[in-house]
C-alpha positions as CSV (number, residue, x, y, z in Angstrom):
1,M,-64.8,-16.3,1.0
2,S,-68.2,-15.7,2.6
3,T,-71.6,-16.4,0.9
4,S,-72.6,-12.8,1.1
5,F,-69.4,-11.7,-0.7
6,V,-70.1,-14.2,-3.5
7,R,-73.7,-13.0,-3.9
8,A,-72.5,-9.4,-4.2
9,L,-69.8,-10.3,-6.7
10,L,-71.8,-12.4,-9.1
11,P,-74.0,-9.7,-10.6
12,R,-70.9,-7.6,-11.4
13,L,-69.1,-10.4,-13.1
14,L,-72.1,-11.9,-15.0
15,P,-74.7,-9.2,-15.3
16,D,-76.8,-11.1,-17.9
17,A,-76.9,-14.3,-15.8
18,R,-80.0,-15.3,-13.8
19,F,-79.6,-17.1,-10.5
20,E,-82.8,-18.7,-9.2
21,T,-83.1,-19.2,-5.5
22,T,-85.6,-22.0,-6.1
23,R,-82.8,-24.2,-7.3
24,P,-80.4,-24.6,-4.4
25,L,-78.3,-27.3,-6.2
26,R,-77.1,-24.9,-8.8
27,K,-76.5,-22.3,-6.2
28,T,-74.6,-24.8,-4.0
29,L,-72.6,-26.1,-7.0
30,F,-71.6,-22.5,-7.9
31,L,-70.7,-21.7,-4.3
32,W,-68.6,-24.9,-3.9
33,T,-66.9,-24.1,-7.3
34,A,-66.2,-20.6,-6.2
35,A,-64.9,-21.8,-2.8
36,A,-62.6,-24.4,-4.6
37,T,-61.3,-21.7,-6.9
38,A,-60.6,-19.4,-4.0
39,A,-58.9,-22.3,-2.1
40,A,-56.8,-23.1,-5.2
41,I,-55.8,-19.4,-5.5
42,F,-54.9,-19.3,-1.8
43,A,-52.9,-22.5,-1.9
44,S,-51.0,-21.4,-5.0
45,T,-50.3,-18.1,-3.3
46,V,-48.9,-19.8,-0.1
47,V,-46.7,-22.2,-2.2
48,S,-45.5,-19.3,-4.3
49,F,-44.7,-17.4,-1.2
50,F,-42.5,-20.2,0.1
51,F,-40.7,-20.7,-3.2
52,E,-40.3,-16.9,-3.8
53,T,-38.8,-16.5,-0.4
54,R,-36.2,-19.3,-1.0
55,S,-35.6,-18.0,-4.6
56,A,-35.1,-14.4,-3.4
57,K,-32.6,-15.5,-0.8
58,R,-30.7,-17.6,-3.3
59,E,-30.7,-14.8,-5.9
60,A,-29.5,-12.3,-3.2
61,A,-26.6,-14.6,-2.4
62,Q,-25.8,-15.0,-6.1
63,T,-26.0,-11.2,-6.6
64,I,-23.7,-10.5,-3.6
65,R,-21.3,-13.2,-4.6
66,A,-21.1,-11.9,-8.2
67,K,-20.5,-8.4,-7.0
68,L,-17.8,-9.5,-4.5
69,L,-16.1,-11.5,-7.2
70,E,-16.3,-8.5,-9.6
71,A,-14.9,-6.2,-7.0
72,E,-12.0,-8.6,-6.2
73,T,-11.3,-9.2,-9.9
74,Q,-11.4,-5.5,-10.7
75,A,-9.1,-4.6,-7.8
76,E,-6.6,-7.3,-8.9
77,R,-6.8,-6.2,-12.5
78,A,-6.2,-2.6,-11.6
79,R,-3.1,-3.6,-9.7
80,E,-1.8,-5.7,-12.6
81,N,-2.6,-3.0,-15.2
82,L,-0.7,-0.5,-13.1
83,A,2.4,-2.8,-13.0
84,T,2.1,-3.5,-16.7
85,I,1.8,0.2,-17.7
86,E,4.7,1.2,-15.4
87,L,6.8,-1.5,-17.1
88,Y,5.9,-0.3,-20.6
89,E,6.4,3.3,-19.7
90,R,9.9,2.6,-18.4
91,R,10.7,0.8,-21.6
92,A,9.3,3.6,-23.8
93,S,11.3,6.1,-21.7
94,V,14.5,4.2,-22.4
95,C,13.7,4.0,-26.1
96,R,13.1,7.8,-26.2
97,A,16.5,8.3,-24.4
98,R,18.3,6.2,-27.0
99,S,16.6,8.1,-29.8
100,A,17.6,11.4,-28.3
101,A,21.2,10.3,-27.9
102,E,21.3,9.1,-31.5
103,I,19.8,12.3,-32.9
104,L,22.3,14.4,-30.9
105,R,25.1,12.3,-32.4
106,L,23.8,12.9,-36.0
107,D,23.4,16.6,-35.3
108,A,26.9,18.2,-35.7
109,T,26.0,21.4,-33.8
110,P,26.4,21.5,-29.9
111,P,23.1,21.0,-28.1
112,D,21.4,24.1,-26.7
113,A,18.0,24.9,-25.2
114,E,16.4,25.7,-28.5
115,R,17.6,22.5,-30.2
116,L,16.6,20.4,-27.1
117,E,13.2,22.0,-27.1
118,E,12.7,21.0,-30.8
119,L,14.0,17.5,-30.0
120,A,11.6,17.2,-27.0
121,R,8.6,18.1,-29.2
122,F,9.7,15.6,-31.8
123,L,10.1,12.8,-29.3
124,N,7.1,13.9,-27.2
125,L,9.2,14.5,-24.1
126,D,8.5,16.9,-21.2
127,E,12.2,17.2,-20.1
128,I,15.6,16.5,-21.6
129,D,19.1,17.1,-20.1
130,V,22.5,16.7,-21.6
131,V,25.2,15.9,-18.9
132,D,29.0,16.0,-19.4
133,E,31.6,13.5,-18.1
134,N,31.8,15.5,-14.8
135,G,28.1,15.0,-14.0
136,I,27.2,18.7,-14.8
137,C,24.2,19.5,-16.9
138,V,25.5,21.5,-19.9
139,A,22.2,21.9,-21.8
140,S,18.6,21.3,-20.9
141,W,15.0,21.9,-21.7
142,P,13.4,23.4,-19.8
143,P,16.5,25.5,-19.3
144,E,16.2,25.8,-15.5
145,T,18.3,22.7,-14.8
146,R,21.3,23.9,-16.8
147,G,24.4,23.8,-14.6
148,F,22.9,21.4,-12.1
149,D,25.4,19.0,-10.4
150,Y,23.9,15.5,-10.6
151,S,25.8,14.4,-7.5
152,Q,23.9,16.7,-5.2
153,K,20.7,14.6,-4.9
154,P,20.5,10.8,-4.4
155,E,17.9,10.4,-7.2
156,T,20.0,12.2,-9.8
157,A,23.3,10.7,-8.5
158,D,22.0,7.3,-9.5
159,F,22.4,8.3,-13.2
160,L,26.2,8.9,-12.7
161,R,26.7,5.1,-13.0
162,V,26.3,5.5,-16.8
163,L,29.6,7.5,-16.8
164,D,31.5,4.4,-15.5
165,D,29.6,1.9,-17.8
166,P,28.4,3.5,-21.0
167,T,26.5,0.4,-21.9
168,L,24.2,0.9,-18.9
169,E,20.7,2.1,-19.4
170,I,18.9,3.4,-16.3
171,S,15.1,3.9,-15.9
172,Q,14.0,5.0,-12.5
173,P,10.6,4.5,-10.9
174,L,8.1,7.3,-11.0
175,R,9.0,10.3,-8.8
176,P,7.8,13.9,-8.5
177,N,9.2,16.6,-10.8
178,A,11.6,19.1,-9.2
179,N,9.6,22.1,-10.5
180,D,6.1,20.6,-9.9
181,S,5.9,18.1,-7.0
182,R,2.3,17.2,-7.9
183,A,3.4,15.8,-11.3
184,L,4.9,12.3,-11.5
185,F,7.7,11.9,-14.1
186,Q,9.4,8.8,-15.6
187,Y,13.2,9.5,-15.8
188,S,15.6,7.5,-17.9
189,A,19.3,8.0,-19.0
190,V,21.6,6.5,-21.6
191,A,25.2,7.3,-22.5
192,R,25.8,10.0,-25.1
193,R,26.9,8.9,-28.5
194,D,28.5,12.2,-29.5
195,A,30.7,12.9,-26.4
196,P,31.4,11.6,-22.9
197,G,28.4,11.9,-20.6
198,F,24.8,10.9,-20.7
199,V,21.4,12.0,-21.9
200,E,18.5,12.1,-19.4
201,V,14.9,12.4,-20.5
202,G,11.7,12.9,-18.4
203,L,8.2,12.0,-19.4
204,R,5.0,13.0,-17.5
205,S,3.1,10.0,-16.4
206,D,-0.5,11.2,-16.1
207,R,-1.9,7.9,-17.3
208,T,-0.1,5.9,-14.6
209,A,-1.3,8.4,-11.9
210,T,-4.9,7.8,-13.0
211,V,-4.6,4.1,-12.9
212,R,-2.9,4.3,-9.5
213,A,-5.8,6.3,-8.2
214,L,-8.3,3.7,-9.7
215,A,-6.3,0.9,-8.1
216,N,-6.7,2.4,-4.7
217,L,-9.1,0.1,-2.9
218,A,-10.6,2.9,-0.8
219,R,-11.5,4.9,-3.9
220,F,-12.4,1.7,-5.8
221,I,-15.2,0.6,-3.4
222,G,-16.9,4.0,-3.5
223,S,-17.9,3.4,-7.1
224,F,-19.5,0.0,-6.6
225,R,-23.2,-0.3,-6.3
226,L,-24.9,-3.4,-4.8
227,G,-28.6,-3.3,-5.8
228,K,-30.3,0.0,-4.9
229,N,-29.5,0.3,-1.2
230,G,-26.9,-2.5,-0.7
231,R,-23.5,-1.9,0.8
232,L,-20.0,-3.1,-0.1
233,F,-17.3,-3.2,2.7
234,V,-13.6,-4.0,2.3
235,F,-11.6,-4.9,5.4
236,Q,-7.8,-4.8,4.9
237,N,-5.8,-6.3,7.7
238,G,-8.9,-6.1,9.9
239,V,-9.5,-2.4,9.2
240,L,-12.5,-1.0,7.4
241,L,-11.5,1.0,4.3
242,R,-13.3,4.3,3.5
243,D,-13.0,6.6,0.5
244,E,-12.1,9.9,2.0
245,T,-12.2,11.7,-1.4
246,S,-15.9,11.1,-2.1
247,T,-19.0,12.8,-0.7
248,A,-21.7,11.0,1.2
249,A,-24.0,11.4,-1.7
250,D,-21.6,9.7,-4.1
251,N,-20.2,7.1,-1.7
252,L,-22.3,4.3,-0.2
253,D,-19.5,3.7,2.4
254,A,-19.4,7.3,3.6
255,Q,-21.6,6.4,6.6
256,T,-20.4,4.0,9.3
257,P,-22.3,0.7,9.7
258,D,-23.8,-0.4,13.0
259,A,-21.5,-1.1,16.0
260,D,-22.4,-4.8,16.2
261,F,-21.3,-5.2,12.6
262,L,-17.9,-3.4,13.1
263,D,-17.3,-5.2,16.5
264,A,-17.6,-8.6,14.9
265,Q,-14.3,-10.3,14.3
266,V,-13.6,-10.1,10.5
267,D,-11.8,-13.4,10.6
268,R,-15.0,-15.0,12.1
269,F,-17.2,-14.0,9.2
270,P,-18.4,-17.1,7.5
271,T,-17.1,-17.1,3.9
272,D,-19.4,-17.9,0.9
273,V,-22.3,-18.5,3.3
274,V,-25.2,-16.1,3.7
275,F,-25.5,-14.7,7.3
276,D,-27.7,-12.1,9.0
277,A,-26.3,-8.6,9.7
278,H,-27.6,-5.2,10.7
279,V,-26.3,-2.2,8.7
280,D,-27.6,1.3,9.2
281,G,-30.4,-0.1,11.4
282,A,-31.7,-2.3,8.6
283,S,-31.8,-6.1,8.7
284,C,-29.7,-7.5,5.9
285,F,-28.4,-10.7,4.3
286,A,-24.6,-10.5,4.1
287,L,-21.9,-12.6,2.5
288,A,-18.1,-12.4,2.9
289,R,-15.2,-13.3,0.6
290,K,-11.5,-13.5,1.6
291,S,-8.7,-12.5,-0.8
292,G,-5.2,-12.2,0.5
293,D,-5.1,-9.5,3.2
294,C,-8.6,-8.3,2.3
295,V,-12.1,-9.4,3.2
296,F,-14.8,-8.2,0.9
297,V,-18.3,-8.1,2.5
298,G,-21.6,-7.4,0.7
299,A,-24.9,-6.7,2.4
300,L,-28.4,-6.3,0.9
301,P,-31.4,-5.1,2.9
302,K,-34.1,-7.8,3.3
303,S,-36.7,-5.2,2.4
304,E,-35.1,-4.8,-1.0
305,I,-34.6,-8.6,-1.5
306,F,-38.3,-9.4,-0.7
307,A,-39.7,-6.4,-2.5
308,Q,-39.8,-8.5,-5.7
309,R,-41.5,-11.2,-3.7
310,R,-44.5,-9.0,-2.9
311,S,-45.0,-7.9,-6.4
312,T,-44.6,-11.4,-7.7
313,L,-47.3,-12.7,-5.3
314,V,-49.7,-9.9,-6.4
315,L,-49.0,-10.8,-10.0
316,I,-49.6,-14.5,-9.4
317,F,-52.9,-13.7,-7.7
318,V,-54.1,-11.5,-10.6
319,A,-52.9,-13.9,-13.2
320,N,-54.8,-16.8,-11.5
321,S,-57.9,-14.7,-11.4
322,L,-57.6,-13.8,-15.1
323,L,-57.1,-17.4,-16.0
324,F,-60.5,-18.1,-14.3
325,F,-62.1,-16.3,-17.2
326,G,-59.7,-17.6,-19.9
327,L,-59.1,-14.1,-21.4
328,F,-55.4,-14.4,-21.5
329,S,-55.5,-17.4,-23.9
330,V,-57.8,-15.7,-26.3
331,V,-55.9,-12.4,-26.4
332,S,-52.6,-14.3,-26.8
333,L,-53.9,-16.3,-29.7
334,L,-55.3,-13.3,-31.6
335,A,-52.2,-11.2,-31.0
336,R,-49.9,-14.0,-32.2
337,R,-51.9,-14.6,-35.4
338,L,-52.6,-11.0,-36.3
339,V,-49.5,-9.2,-35.2
340,V,-46.6,-11.3,-33.9
341,D,-46.4,-13.6,-36.9
342,G,-46.4,-10.7,-39.3
343,V,-43.7,-8.8,-37.3
344,L,-41.5,-11.9,-37.2
345,A,-41.8,-12.5,-40.9
346,V,-40.8,-8.8,-41.6
347,N,-37.9,-9.1,-39.2
348,R,-36.6,-12.3,-40.9
349,S,-36.6,-10.5,-44.3
350,L,-35.0,-7.4,-42.9
351,A,-32.3,-9.5,-41.2
352,K,-31.4,-11.0,-44.7
353,I,-31.3,-7.4,-46.1
354,V,-29.0,-6.2,-43.3
355,D,-26.7,-9.1,-43.9
356,G,-26.2,-7.9,-47.5
357,D,-28.9,-10.0,-49.4
358,L,-30.6,-7.1,-51.2
359,A,-32.5,-9.6,-53.3
360,A,-34.6,-10.6,-50.3
361,R,-38.2,-9.5,-50.4
362,V,-40.7,-8.7,-47.7
363,D,-44.0,-10.4,-48.4
364,V,-46.4,-10.1,-45.5
365,A,-50.1,-9.6,-46.4
366,T,-52.0,-10.5,-43.2
367,S,-53.4,-7.0,-43.1
368,R,-53.5,-3.8,-45.2
369,E,-51.0,-2.2,-42.9
370,F,-48.5,-5.1,-43.3
371,L,-49.0,-5.0,-47.1
372,E,-48.2,-1.3,-47.2
373,L,-45.1,-1.9,-45.0
374,S,-43.9,-4.7,-47.2
375,N,-44.2,-2.6,-50.4
376,G,-42.5,0.4,-48.7
377,V,-39.5,-1.7,-47.6
378,N,-39.2,-3.4,-51.0
379,A,-39.2,0.0,-52.8
380,T,-36.5,1.3,-50.4
381,V,-34.3,-1.7,-50.9
382,D,-34.6,-1.4,-54.7
383,A,-33.6,2.3,-54.6
384,L,-30.7,1.4,-52.3
385,Q,-29.5,-1.3,-54.7
386,G,-29.6,1.1,-57.6
387,A,-27.6,3.7,-55.7
388,I,-25.0,1.1,-54.7
389,D,-24.6,-0.1,-58.2
390,E,-24.2,3.5,-59.5
391,V,-21.6,4.3,-56.9
392,K,-19.8,1.0,-57.6
393,R,-19.6,1.8,-61.3
394,R,-18.3,5.3,-60.6
395,V,-15.6,4.1,-58.2
396,E,-14.5,1.3,-60.6
397,K,-14.2,3.9,-63.4
398,E,-12.2,6.3,-61.3
399,L,-9.9,3.5,-60.1
400,E,-9.3,2.4,-63.7
401,L,-8.4,5.9,-64.7
402,A,-6.0,6.1,-61.7
403,R,-4.4,2.7,-62.7
404,R,-3.8,4.0,-66.2
405,I,-2.2,7.2,-64.9
406,Q,0.1,5.3,-62.5
407,T,1.0,2.8,-65.2
408,A,1.9,5.6,-67.5
409,A,4.2,7.1,-64.9
410,L,6.4,3.9,-64.7
411,P,8.7,2.8,-67.5
412,S,7.0,0.0,-69.5
413,V,9.2,-0.4,-72.7
414,F,11.8,-3.2,-72.6
415,P,14.6,-3.1,-73.5
416,P,14.6,0.6,-72.6
417,F,18.0,1.3,-74.2
418,P,18.5,-1.2,-77.1
419,E,21.5,0.7,-78.4
420,R,23.5,0.2,-75.2
421,R,25.4,-3.1,-74.8
422,E,27.0,-2.4,-71.5
423,F,24.1,-3.6,-69.3
424,D,20.6,-5.2,-69.2
425,I,17.8,-3.8,-67.0
426,Y,14.2,-4.9,-66.4
427,A,11.6,-4.1,-63.7
428,E,8.0,-5.0,-63.0
429,N,5.3,-3.7,-60.5
430,R,2.3,-5.6,-59.4
431,P,0.1,-3.5,-57.0
432,M,-2.1,-5.1,-54.3
433,T,-5.2,-3.2,-55.6
434,S,-5.8,-1.3,-58.7
435,V,-3.2,1.3,-57.7
436,G,-0.3,1.0,-55.2
437,G,2.6,2.8,-53.6
438,D,5.6,0.9,-55.1
439,M,7.7,2.6,-57.7
440,F,10.8,2.2,-59.8
441,D,12.5,4.2,-62.5
442,Y,15.8,4.3,-64.5
443,F,17.3,7.0,-66.8
444,F,20.7,8.4,-67.9
445,V,21.8,11.5,-66.2
446,D,24.6,11.9,-68.7
447,E,26.2,9.8,-71.5
448,N,27.6,7.0,-69.2
449,R,25.9,7.3,-65.8
450,L,22.6,5.4,-65.3
451,F,20.3,6.3,-62.4
452,F,17.9,3.7,-61.2
453,Y,16.0,2.9,-57.9
454,V,13.1,1.1,-56.3
455,A,11.0,2.7,-53.6
456,D,8.0,1.8,-51.4
457,V,5.4,4.3,-50.0
458,S,3.8,3.4,-46.7
459,G,0.1,2.4,-47.0
460,H,-1.9,1.3,-50.0
461,G,-4.4,2.5,-52.5
462,V,-5.0,5.9,-54.0
463,P,-3.2,8.0,-51.2
464,A,0.0,5.9,-51.6
465,A,-0.3,6.1,-55.4
466,L,-0.5,10.0,-55.3
467,F,2.5,10.2,-53.0
468,M,4.4,7.8,-55.3
469,M,3.8,10.0,-58.3
470,K,5.0,13.0,-56.4
471,T,8.2,11.1,-55.3
472,T,8.9,9.9,-58.8
473,A,8.7,13.4,-60.3
474,L,11.0,14.8,-57.5
475,V,13.7,12.2,-57.9
476,K,13.9,12.5,-61.6
477,N,14.0,16.3,-61.7
478,L,16.7,16.5,-59.0
479,A,18.8,13.7,-60.5
480,L,18.7,15.3,-63.9
481,S,19.8,18.6,-62.4
482,G,23.3,17.2,-61.9
483,L,23.3,17.1,-58.1
484,P,25.4,14.4,-56.3
485,L,23.5,11.3,-55.3
486,P,23.4,12.1,-51.5
487,Q,22.1,15.6,-52.2
488,V,19.4,14.2,-54.6
489,V,18.2,12.0,-51.8
490,A,18.4,14.8,-49.2
491,Q,16.5,17.3,-51.3
492,T,13.8,14.7,-52.1
493,N,13.5,14.0,-48.4
494,R,13.2,17.7,-47.6
495,Y,10.4,18.2,-50.1
496,L,8.5,15.1,-49.0
497,A,8.7,16.1,-45.3
498,E,7.0,19.4,-45.9
499,N,3.4,19.4,-44.5
500,N,3.6,15.6,-44.1
501,D,3.1,13.8,-40.8
502,A,1.5,10.4,-41.9
503,T,3.4,9.0,-44.9
504,F,7.0,8.0,-45.4
505,V,9.0,6.3,-48.2
506,T,11.8,3.6,-48.1
507,A,14.0,3.6,-51.2
508,F,17.3,2.2,-52.6
509,F,19.0,4.6,-55.1
510,C,21.8,3.6,-57.5
511,L,24.0,5.6,-59.8
512,V,26.2,3.4,-62.0
513,D,28.9,4.4,-64.5
514,V,28.4,1.8,-67.3
515,A,31.8,2.7,-68.7
516,T,33.7,1.7,-65.5
517,G,31.3,-0.4,-63.5
518,R,31.6,2.0,-60.5
519,L,28.2,1.9,-58.5
520,E,27.3,4.5,-56.0
521,Y,24.2,3.9,-53.8
522,V,22.1,5.2,-50.9
523,D,19.9,3.1,-48.8
524,A,17.0,5.1,-47.3
525,G,15.7,2.4,-44.9
526,H,14.9,-0.1,-47.7
527,N,15.3,-3.8,-48.1
528,P,19.0,-4.7,-48.8
529,P,19.3,-5.7,-52.5
530,F,20.9,-8.9,-53.8
531,L,24.3,-8.8,-55.6
532,R,25.6,-11.6,-57.8
533,E,29.3,-12.1,-57.3
534,P,31.8,-13.5,-59.8
535,N,31.3,-17.1,-58.3
536,G,27.6,-16.9,-59.3
537,R,26.3,-16.7,-55.8
538,F,24.0,-14.0,-54.6
539,R,24.4,-12.2,-51.3
540,E,22.7,-9.2,-49.5
541,I,24.4,-5.8,-49.7
542,A,24.6,-4.5,-46.1
543,P,25.1,-0.8,-46.5
544,Q,24.8,1.9,-43.8
545,I,21.1,2.4,-43.5
546,C,20.0,6.0,-43.5
547,L,16.7,7.6,-42.3
548,L,13.4,7.1,-44.1
549,L,12.3,9.7,-46.6
550,G,9.6,12.2,-45.5
551,V,10.1,11.9,-41.8
552,V,12.9,14.4,-40.7
553,D,13.3,17.3,-43.1
554,D,16.9,18.0,-42.4
555,A,18.2,14.5,-42.3
556,E,21.6,13.8,-43.9
557,F,22.3,10.9,-46.2
558,E,25.5,9.1,-47.0
559,S,26.4,7.1,-50.1
560,A,28.6,4.1,-50.6
561,T,30.4,2.7,-53.7
562,L,30.9,-0.7,-55.2
563,D,32.8,-1.8,-58.3
564,L,30.8,-4.2,-60.5
565,A,32.7,-6.8,-62.5
566,P,31.4,-7.9,-65.9
567,G,28.6,-10.5,-65.3
568,A,27.6,-9.0,-61.9
569,A,23.9,-8.6,-61.3
570,L,21.9,-6.4,-58.8
571,V,18.4,-7.3,-57.8
572,L,16.3,-4.5,-56.0
573,F,12.8,-5.3,-54.6
574,T,10.2,-4.1,-52.1
575,D,9.1,-5.9,-48.9
576,G,6.1,-7.3,-50.7
577,V,8.4,-10.0,-52.0
578,T,9.9,-11.2,-48.7
579,E,6.7,-10.6,-46.7
580,A,4.4,-12.6,-49.1
581,A,2.3,-15.0,-47.0
582,S,1.5,-18.6,-47.8
583,A,-2.2,-19.7,-48.1
584,T,-1.5,-22.9,-46.3
585,S,0.8,-21.7,-43.4
586,S,1.7,-18.6,-41.5
587,E,5.2,-18.4,-43.0
588,Q,6.5,-15.6,-45.1
589,F,8.5,-15.9,-48.3
590,G,11.6,-14.5,-46.6
591,V,15.1,-13.5,-47.7
592,E,16.5,-17.0,-48.0
593,R,13.8,-18.1,-50.5
594,A,14.3,-14.9,-52.5
595,L,18.1,-15.5,-52.7
596,A,17.5,-19.1,-53.8
597,A,15.0,-18.0,-56.5
598,A,17.5,-15.3,-57.8
599,E,20.4,-17.8,-57.9
600,K,18.3,-20.4,-59.7
601,S,17.2,-17.9,-62.4
602,A,20.7,-16.5,-62.9
603,A,22.6,-19.8,-63.0
604,T,24.4,-18.7,-66.1
605,P,26.2,-15.3,-66.4
606,D,24.2,-14.3,-69.5
607,A,20.8,-14.8,-67.8
608,S,18.7,-11.7,-68.7
609,A,17.4,-9.2,-66.2
610,A,13.8,-10.1,-67.2
611,K,14.5,-13.8,-66.5
612,I,15.7,-12.9,-63.0
613,V,12.6,-10.8,-62.2
614,D,10.1,-13.3,-63.8
615,A,11.7,-16.2,-61.8
616,L,11.5,-14.2,-58.5
617,F,7.8,-13.4,-59.1
618,A,7.1,-17.0,-60.1
619,A,8.7,-18.3,-56.9
620,V,6.6,-15.8,-54.8
621,E,3.3,-16.8,-56.6
622,N,4.1,-20.6,-56.1
623,F,4.8,-20.0,-52.4
624,A,1.6,-17.9,-51.9
625,D,-0.4,-20.7,-53.5
626,G,-3.4,-18.5,-54.4
627,A,-3.3,-16.3,-51.2
628,E,-4.3,-12.7,-51.7
629,R,-1.5,-10.2,-51.7
630,S,-1.1,-8.2,-48.5
631,D,1.2,-5.6,-50.1
632,D,2.4,-4.3,-53.5
633,V,5.2,-6.3,-55.1
634,T,8.0,-4.7,-57.2
635,A,11.4,-6.0,-58.4
636,L,14.2,-4.5,-60.6
637,A,17.2,-6.5,-62.0
638,F,20.3,-4.9,-63.4
639,R,23.0,-7.0,-65.1
640,Y,26.4,-5.4,-65.9
641,D,28.1,-6.8,-69.0
642,G,31.2,-4.6,-68.9
643,P,32.3,-1.5,-70.9
644,K,31.3,-1.3,-74.5
645,S,34.1,-2.8,-76.7
């Protein structure tokens, strides 16, 4: 820094200062001070240049290494995801084939294209074929493959093995569809349940095709960006991969790197060590990483790496100059005291409010603006608290009304038939929330036949309660109309399945003749009830389980019969009993504990139905040990005492 430059700069920096030439000591001291300051700034700039260069190179290596590791990880993950998805799709395809075979068995009519089309929509299939014992397709959807001989093609002849071994389930790898070669299909086959032959199903696999495309390394590397102008190369078995599907504007690898880079032996690239390379005529830092048969190479232009260095050096120079005047310290102090402290205080109070503490107050009065902000926030929170309280009161009132309506819909007077001495019956419902989806009912359909059941609606809360009340009314009206028990259940299922695609019901229906002890029952996918035998031991009834209610509108239901001896007892319950969780462990109450509780409560033949239900609920509560219910809990006990003497 020359003396003339200092003389020209001083009047601009300090216009009010007076520099007398008659005092050379002051002038010399100022000049030496200015020179020392300039030297300090120059020295700090040189040191910063050295450290910034080393730091930029180290950061470039870390950036390239992280990108290469990310590329390697993403490529491996894409391959693993593809294998996993293909495995799950094959399993899902076999499950759909089993479901199709079972539905065709339940359907008494021979399969045709219209029925198979309906079945394909129900099971979300794109193709379904029914093949006889000779390997000829007798029915299909789409109908073009009807009459096709499966022995004509190797891929279809593979399914003929099911004819020799009906227990065999075949799921083939993805292959093109016969009518659309661009579409990949998952084909599976299982033996028919209604006749000799097998059922083949086809499912379009668009998701696997997408993942397969993403797993392609050549396409994969085209979507990676390394800095602004960096490049990512992948050599597989010594060959540079390129994405042929992307345009040059979208693919950084669309252009070929310099010949000296390509001519280098890939195996001679140093791994995890930064080396110099020329790509597209630019000098770069490069780093290579080997993974199996691939070598991932990343390159960053030095101009991009050191661009930050130049801006950093300029910033350091300007900052050192500003520190000469001490302005930064003053401004920082004022900003912190007048603005930052107030903003932080407001944010701390707002964080408490956001976390749910609506009693928190904002109290910042460092300026009039902050005071107005604090008053506005406090007024808004008070209004919000009032609105929340009002909504909470309204919701609680509506839930209480719903609870009363639901309680009124269930029997609540015990004993319900005091004049009858042939039996004793008792039931209780404990919903998880104010209302629930469990239900029970009992009533005489004529002088001697008592109808009773326990059912469970999927879900919880108000929607389940509304569906429960609809189900209760349907069952009672149909049962009192005199229909046989299987038809009562089938008609209930048909009405519940109308315009319903989200809710279903499990139920166990009983119709007992109290004069003879003959019990007829239908199990619609419900928990098997407990039966007390003459020896006093309880066991599960294992009837033929029918479909759930509300799923398939034309489902058929079959009943079974059982002769009750005097002293026999039947306990019906929902899965809220066996699936009750303990607060101290991850175990569930389970069937064995429920059987033990029932046997303990009914140790004597004259144990009342209420005693059995109360003992079962007490055992569940003791096991839960204070844990919140995860489901509604309902139980019904029926004790048969024999015909009236």
